[in-house]
C-alpha positions as CSV (number, residue, x, y, z in Angstrom):
1,M,10.7,-11.0,17.0
2,H,8.1,-13.5,15.8
3,K,7.7,-16.2,13.2
4,Y,4.7,-17.9,11.6
5,V,4.3,-21.6,11.8
6,I,1.8,-22.8,9.1
7,E,0.3,-26.2,8.4
8,G,-0.9,-26.1,4.8
9,G,-3.5,-27.9,2.8
10,H,-6.6,-26.9,4.9
11,P,-9.5,-25.1,3.3
12,L,-10.8,-22.0,5.0
13,K,-14.3,-20.7,5.4
14,G,-16.1,-17.7,6.9
15,R,-16.2,-13.9,6.8
16,I,-13.4,-11.4,7.1
17,R,-13.5,-7.6,7.1
18,A,-11.1,-5.7,4.9
19,N,-9.0,-3.3,6.9
20,G,-8.5,0.4,6.2
21,N,-6.0,1.2,3.4
22,K,-2.5,1.5,4.8
23,N,-1.4,3.6,1.8
24,A,-4.3,6.0,2.4
25,A,-3.8,6.3,6.1
26,L,-0.1,7.2,5.7
27,P,-0.6,10.5,3.9
28,C,-3.8,11.3,5.9
29,V,-1.7,11.0,9.1
30,A,0.9,13.4,7.7
31,A,-1.8,15.8,6.5
32,C,-3.0,16.3,10.1
33,L,-0.1,18.8,10.4
34,L,-1.8,21.1,8.0
35,T,-4.2,22.5,10.7
36,S,-4.0,23.5,14.4
37,E,-7.5,21.9,14.9
38,T,-8.3,18.3,15.7
39,V,-8.4,15.7,12.9
40,R,-10.2,12.5,13.8
41,L,-9.3,9.5,11.6
42,T,-11.4,6.3,11.7
43,N,-10.8,2.8,10.2
44,V,-7.1,3.3,10.6
45,P,-5.1,0.0,10.3
46,E,-3.1,-0.4,13.5
47,I,0.0,-1.6,11.9
48,E,3.7,-0.7,12.5
49,D,4.0,1.8,9.7
50,I,1.0,3.8,10.9
51,L,2.1,3.7,14.6
52,V,5.6,5.0,13.6
53,M,3.9,7.9,11.7
54,F,2.0,8.7,14.8
55,D,5.3,8.6,16.8
56,I,6.8,11.1,14.3
57,L,3.7,13.4,14.9
58,R,4.2,13.2,18.6
59,D,7.9,14.0,18.2
60,L,7.0,17.1,16.2
61,G,4.6,18.3,18.9
62,S,1.3,16.8,18.0
63,T,-1.1,15.2,20.5
64,V,-2.3,11.8,19.3
65,V,-5.1,10.1,21.2
66,R,-6.4,6.6,20.5
67,E,-10.1,7.1,21.1
68,A,-11.2,3.6,20.2
69,P,-9.9,0.7,18.1
70,N,-8.8,2.0,14.7
71,T,-9.8,5.6,15.7
72,F,-7.3,8.3,16.4
73,A,-7.6,12.1,17.1
74,V,-4.6,14.3,16.2
75,T,-4.2,17.9,17.4
76,T,-1.2,20.0,16.4
77,H,-1.4,23.4,18.0
78,D,2.3,24.1,17.4
79,I,5.1,22.3,15.5
80,K,8.0,22.3,18.0
81,R,10.7,21.1,15.7
82,T,11.5,21.0,12.0
83,E,13.7,17.9,11.9
84,I,12.2,14.4,11.5
85,S,13.7,11.9,13.8
86,A,16.3,9.8,12.0
87,E,15.5,6.8,14.2
88,L,11.9,7.0,13.3
89,A,12.4,7.9,9.6
90,K,14.4,4.8,8.9
91,K,11.5,2.6,10.0
92,V,9.1,3.8,7.4
93,R,9.4,5.1,3.9
94,A,6.3,7.2,4.3
95,S,8.3,9.6,6.5
96,I,8.9,11.5,3.2
97,L,5.2,12.5,3.3
98,F,5.9,15.1,6.0
99,A,7.8,17.3,3.5
100,G,4.7,18.9,2.0
101,P,2.7,19.6,5.1
102,M,5.8,20.9,7.0
103,L,6.7,23.3,4.2
104,A,3.1,24.5,4.0
105,R,2.8,24.9,7.8
106,V,6.2,26.2,9.0
107,G,8.3,26.7,5.9
108,K,11.1,24.2,6.7
109,V,11.7,20.5,7.1
110,V,14.8,18.4,7.6
111,L,14.3,14.8,6.3
112,P,16.7,11.9,7.0
113,P,16.7,9.2,4.3
114,P,13.4,7.2,4.6
115,G,13.3,3.5,5.3
116,G,10.8,0.9,4.1
117,D,10.9,-2.1,1.8
118,V,14.0,-3.0,-0.1
119,I,12.6,-3.6,-3.5
120,G,15.2,-1.9,-5.7
121,R,15.8,1.8,-6.3
122,R,12.9,4.0,-5.3
123,R,13.7,7.6,-6.4
124,L,12.7,10.7,-4.5
125,D,13.3,13.1,-7.3
126,T,9.7,13.7,-8.1
127,H,9.0,15.0,-4.5
128,F,11.8,17.5,-4.6
129,L,11.2,18.7,-8.2
130,A,7.5,19.3,-7.4
131,L,8.1,21.1,-4.2
132,S,10.9,23.2,-5.7
133,E,8.5,24.2,-8.5
134,L,6.1,25.4,-5.8
135,G,8.8,27.6,-4.3
136,A,10.9,25.4,-2.0
137,R,14.6,25.3,-1.9
138,F,16.4,22.0,-1.0
139,E,19.9,20.9,-0.1
140,V,21.1,17.3,-0.1
141,D,23.8,16.2,2.3
142,T,23.4,13.3,4.7
143,V,19.8,14.6,5.1
144,Y,17.4,16.5,2.9
145,T,16.8,20.1,4.0
146,L,13.8,22.0,2.4
147,T,12.9,25.6,3.1
148,A,10.3,27.9,1.6
149,N,9.5,31.6,2.4
150,K,6.3,31.3,0.4
151,L,4.7,28.5,-1.6
152,V,3.1,29.7,-4.9
153,G,0.7,27.7,-7.1
154,L,1.5,27.1,-10.8
155,D,0.9,24.6,-13.6
156,L,3.0,21.6,-12.4
157,F,3.8,18.6,-14.6
158,L,5.2,15.6,-12.6
159,D,8.1,13.7,-14.2
160,E,6.4,10.5,-13.2
161,A,3.0,9.6,-11.7
162,S,4.5,9.0,-8.3
163,V,1.9,8.3,-5.6
164,T,3.7,9.8,-2.7
165,G,5.2,12.5,-4.9
166,T,1.7,13.5,-5.9
167,E,0.6,13.5,-2.3
168,N,3.4,15.7,-1.2
169,A,2.6,18.2,-4.0
170,I,-1.1,18.2,-3.0
171,M,-0.4,18.8,0.7
172,A,2.0,21.7,-0.2
173,A,-0.4,23.2,-2.8
174,V,-3.5,23.3,-0.6
175,L,-2.0,26.2,1.5
176,A,0.0,27.7,-1.4
177,S,-0.9,31.1,-2.8
178,G,-3.0,31.0,-5.9
179,K,-4.0,28.0,-8.1
180,T,-2.0,24.9,-8.7
181,V,-2.6,22.4,-11.5
182,I,-0.9,19.1,-11.1
183,Q,-0.6,17.1,-14.3
184,N,0.5,13.5,-14.6
185,A,-0.8,13.1,-11.1
186,A,-1.3,9.7,-9.5
187,G,-5.0,8.8,-9.1
188,E,-4.9,5.7,-6.8
189,P,-7.7,5.3,-4.3
190,H,-5.2,6.3,-1.5
191,V,-4.6,9.6,-3.3
192,Q,-8.3,10.1,-3.6
193,D,-8.7,9.5,0.1
194,L,-6.2,12.2,0.9
195,C,-7.9,14.7,-1.4
196,N,-11.3,13.9,0.0
197,M,-10.0,14.4,3.6
198,L,-8.3,17.7,2.7
199,N,-11.5,18.9,1.1
200,G,-13.3,18.1,4.3
201,M,-10.7,20.3,6.0
202,G,-11.6,23.2,3.7
203,A,-9.2,22.6,0.8
204,K,-10.4,23.2,-2.8
205,I,-9.3,20.2,-4.9
206,R,-11.0,19.3,-8.2
207,G,-10.4,16.4,-10.6
208,I,-10.0,13.8,-7.8
209,G,-9.3,10.4,-9.3
210,S,-8.0,11.8,-12.6
211,N,-4.4,12.5,-13.6
212,I,-5.1,16.3,-13.6
213,L,-5.8,17.9,-10.2
214,E,-6.8,21.6,-9.8
215,I,-6.1,23.1,-6.4
216,D,-7.1,26.6,-5.3
217,G,-4.9,27.5,-2.3
218,V,-6.6,28.6,0.9
219,K,-5.2,30.4,3.9
220,T,-6.1,27.9,6.6
221,L,-7.5,24.5,7.0
222,H,-9.8,23.3,9.8
223,G,-10.3,20.0,11.6
224,T,-12.4,17.2,10.3
225,E,-13.4,13.6,10.8
226,F,-12.5,11.2,8.0
227,R,-12.9,7.5,7.5
228,I,-10.0,5.7,5.7
229,G,-11.3,3.6,2.8
230,A,-10.9,-0.2,2.4
231,D,-7.5,-1.6,1.5
232,F,-8.0,-2.9,-2.0
233,M,-4.5,-4.5,-1.9
234,E,-5.6,-6.5,1.2
235,V,-8.8,-7.5,-0.6
236,G,-6.8,-8.7,-3.5
237,S,-4.6,-10.8,-1.1
238,L,-7.7,-12.4,0.5
239,I,-9.2,-13.2,-2.9
240,G,-5.9,-14.9,-3.9
241,L,-5.9,-16.8,-0.5
242,A,-9.4,-18.1,-1.1
243,A,-8.5,-19.3,-4.6
244,C,-5.3,-21.0,-3.7
245,T,-6.8,-22.8,-0.7
246,H,-10.0,-23.7,-2.7
247,S,-12.0,-21.9,0.0
248,E,-15.3,-20.0,0.1
249,L,-14.7,-16.6,1.7
250,E,-16.8,-13.5,2.2
251,I,-14.9,-10.3,2.4
252,E,-16.8,-7.4,4.0
253,D,-16.4,-3.7,3.8
254,V,-14.9,-3.6,0.3
255,Q,-15.2,-0.9,-2.3
256,P,-16.0,-2.8,-5.5
257,Q,-15.3,0.3,-7.7
258,H,-11.6,0.0,-6.8
259,L,-11.4,-3.7,-7.9
260,R,-12.2,-3.5,-11.6
261,M,-8.7,-4.0,-12.9
262,T,-8.0,-6.5,-10.2
263,K,-11.0,-8.5,-11.4
264,L,-9.8,-8.5,-14.9
265,G,-6.4,-9.8,-13.7
266,F,-7.9,-12.6,-11.7
267,A,-10.2,-13.5,-14.6
268,K,-7.1,-14.3,-16.7
269,L,-6.4,-17.1,-14.1
270,G,-10.0,-18.4,-14.1
271,I,-10.9,-16.8,-10.8
272,F,-14.2,-15.0,-10.3
273,W,-16.3,-13.5,-7.5
274,E,-19.6,-11.9,-6.8
275,T,-20.4,-8.6,-5.0
276,E,-23.4,-7.5,-3.1
277,G,-23.1,-4.0,-1.8
278,T,-19.8,-3.8,0.1
279,T,-19.5,-7.6,0.5
280,L,-17.5,-9.7,-1.9
281,K,-17.9,-13.5,-2.0
282,V,-15.3,-15.8,-3.5
283,P,-16.9,-19.2,-4.1
284,A,-15.1,-22.5,-3.7
285,G,-14.5,-24.6,-6.8
286,Q,-12.9,-22.0,-9.0
287,P,-11.9,-23.0,-12.5
288,M,-8.2,-22.2,-11.7
289,K,-7.3,-22.4,-15.4
290,V,-5.3,-19.8,-17.3
291,V,-7.4,-18.2,-20.0
292,S,-5.2,-17.7,-23.1
293,D,-5.2,-14.5,-25.1
294,L,-6.7,-14.5,-28.6
295,G,-4.9,-16.9,-30.8
296,G,-3.9,-19.1,-27.9
297,Q,-1.2,-16.8,-26.7
298,I,0.2,-16.8,-23.2
299,P,-1.5,-14.0,-21.2
300,K,0.4,-11.4,-19.3
301,I,-0.4,-9.8,-15.9
302,D,1.5,-6.6,-15.5
303,D,1.3,-3.7,-13.2
304,A,0.8,0.0,-14.1
305,P,-0.1,3.3,-12.4
306,W,-3.8,3.6,-11.6
307,P,-6.2,2.5,-13.0
308,G,-3.8,-0.2,-14.1
309,F,-3.2,-3.4,-12.2
310,P,-1.9,-2.6,-8.7
311,P,1.7,-3.5,-8.2
312,D,1.2,-4.6,-4.6
313,V,-1.1,-7.4,-5.7
314,L,1.3,-8.7,-8.3
315,P,3.2,-11.0,-5.8
316,I,-0.2,-12.5,-4.8
317,M,-1.0,-13.2,-8.5
318,T,2.4,-14.9,-8.8
319,V,1.4,-17.4,-6.2
320,V,-2.1,-17.9,-7.6
321,A,-0.6,-18.5,-11.0
322,T,1.4,-21.4,-9.6
323,Q,-1.9,-23.1,-8.7
324,C,-3.6,-22.6,-12.1
325,D,-3.4,-24.9,-15.1
326,G,-1.5,-23.2,-17.8
327,T,1.3,-20.6,-18.3
328,T,1.3,-17.0,-17.4
329,L,3.8,-14.1,-17.7
330,I,4.1,-11.9,-14.6
331,H,5.7,-8.6,-15.5
332,D,6.5,-6.1,-12.7
333,K,7.4,-2.9,-14.6
334,M,7.3,-0.5,-11.7
335,F,9.9,-1.7,-9.2
336,E,13.4,-2.8,-9.7
337,S,14.5,-6.3,-8.5
338,R,11.1,-7.0,-6.8
339,M,10.8,-10.3,-8.6
340,F,13.8,-11.9,-7.0
341,W,11.7,-13.2,-4.1
342,V,10.3,-15.9,-6.5
343,D,13.3,-18.1,-5.7
344,K,11.5,-19.0,-2.5
345,L,8.5,-20.2,-4.5
346,I,10.8,-22.2,-6.7
347,S,12.3,-23.9,-3.7
348,M,8.7,-24.8,-2.6
349,G,8.2,-26.6,-5.9
350,A,6.8,-23.8,-8.1
351,R,7.6,-24.0,-11.8
352,I,8.9,-20.5,-12.5
353,I,11.5,-19.2,-15.0
354,L,12.8,-15.8,-13.8
355,C,13.6,-14.1,-17.1
356,D,15.1,-10.9,-15.6
357,P,14.5,-8.7,-12.5
358,H,11.1,-7.7,-13.9
359,R,9.6,-10.8,-15.6
360,A,8.7,-14.3,-14.6
361,V,7.0,-17.1,-16.5
362,V,4.9,-19.3,-14.3
363,S,3.6,-22.7,-15.3
364,G,1.0,-24.5,-13.2
365,A,-0.6,-26.2,-11.5
366,A,2.3,-27.0,-9.2
367,S,2.2,-28.9,-5.9
368,L,4.0,-26.8,-3.3
369,Q,5.8,-28.2,-0.4
370,G,6.2,-26.5,3.0
371,M,9.6,-25.2,4.0
372,D,11.5,-22.6,6.1
373,L,11.1,-19.2,4.6
374,V,12.0,-15.5,5.3
375,S,9.7,-12.7,4.4
376,P,11.6,-10.1,2.2
377,D,8.9,-7.4,2.2
378,V,5.3,-6.7,3.0
379,R,3.6,-8.0,-0.2
380,A,6.0,-10.8,-1.0
381,G,5.7,-11.8,2.7
382,M,1.9,-12.1,2.4
383,A,2.3,-14.0,-0.9
384,L,4.5,-16.5,1.0
385,V,1.8,-16.9,3.7
386,I,-0.7,-17.8,1.0
387,A,1.8,-20.2,-0.6
388,S,2.4,-21.9,2.8
389,L,-1.4,-22.2,3.4
390,C,-1.9,-24.1,0.1
391,A,1.3,-26.1,0.4
392,E,1.6,-29.7,1.7
393,G,3.2,-29.9,5.1
394,R,4.6,-27.4,7.5
395,S,6.2,-24.1,6.7
396,T,7.8,-21.5,9.0
397,I,8.2,-17.8,7.9
398,Q,10.7,-15.6,9.7
399,N,10.9,-11.8,9.7
400,V,7.1,-11.5,9.9
401,Y,7.6,-7.9,11.1
402,Q,7.7,-7.1,7.4
403,I,4.3,-8.7,6.8
404,E,2.7,-7.1,9.8
405,R,3.8,-3.6,8.6
406,G,1.0,-4.0,6.1
407,Y,-1.5,-6.5,7.5
408,E,-3.1,-5.9,10.9
409,N,-3.4,-9.0,13.1
410,I,-3.2,-11.2,10.0
411,A,-2.3,-14.4,11.8
412,S,-5.3,-14.3,14.2
413,R,-7.7,-13.1,11.5
414,L,-6.7,-16.0,9.2
415,A,-6.9,-18.5,12.1
416,A,-10.5,-17.4,12.7
417,L,-11.2,-18.6,9.2
418,G,-9.7,-22.0,10.0
419,A,-6.2,-21.5,8.8
420,K,-3.6,-23.6,10.7
421,I,-1.3,-20.6,11.5
422,Q,0.5,-19.7,14.7
423,R,2.4,-16.6,15.6
424,V,5.4,-17.8,17.7
425,K,7.9,-15.7,19.5
426,V,11.5,-16.3,18.4
427,E,13.9,-16.5,21.4
């Protein structure tokens, strides 16, 4: 176990490269099961969630080779077992993503309840409803057992635009018989990455990035090499870090087309940036002033399915709002109870009224004070890192395992920018 020890109040400066998108790498790792040939993934973030997914692959019979930093080759000649390890599944919510490829490849999968962040109820119904429509049968006891003699394409309407539910349906449909149309599909960049990788393996997917996907099933898929796209949630975190610490940062290897709604959200807080190619520059001296809606109304920053504002950046925006002159309403509509972590910001001196489990009114600018903290989940944990770096005095953050599940080597990467942050082993 480790903790972060942070001395706040120091501006940062320099260049930092955006890592690969964790939420794209997770389904792409699972999709390696769809072929007996080698799949080479590059720009893979080497974080705990991804490494656990590779461990699950190995347990199922895959060979996983780390060929270079952030580059892995996966070969699955045969799947040796149909039950996902309960010990591994409880470590990562994305273990649910093995349902689609296992059904498509061997017709059966036994899934223990997945782990992951505790941010309220996170229903799995969409996965099972979609897979059952494609021809799977499922039983629910202490584990989820899914079987299918044959998967058959059809016109499928998802009951919600679930990202992982869409991904499971896609991975099952690419090897199903006939044509599948998935309506109300999620269109996030990580779903797009999965579709593009599968097309590189010989799948026939159209409508990528939209909420209607058309998939012509094929008999087999082949190997490929695929580069995971930039993590736009990490980019949003780094933009927020630059703004809160009044720093000039250059973020390399971004995909600006995935940041359009994020840019609109930051603009409401008086924060702007410039892009040149795949490099994003956040200048120092940002206005840091809330921009009122027409008529002088308090602006709202709320999350929504793609292309709406990304929910994983909302905790970052909450911290940024504490540092901006004016009042903002932060509304997390997509996850239950995720806003409860703001009590930690309040204890640091933030002026926040938590209206209910989904809404918080933030008034700034507030002077934050360093203190002892505990990271509750990946994104809120990163938000607390940013709050600590702009606070006066020293902070410690426990349970940083949660942060490092989503941000690779974040302490050393921030230290290279001048942040006063140490990763200390807890005895």
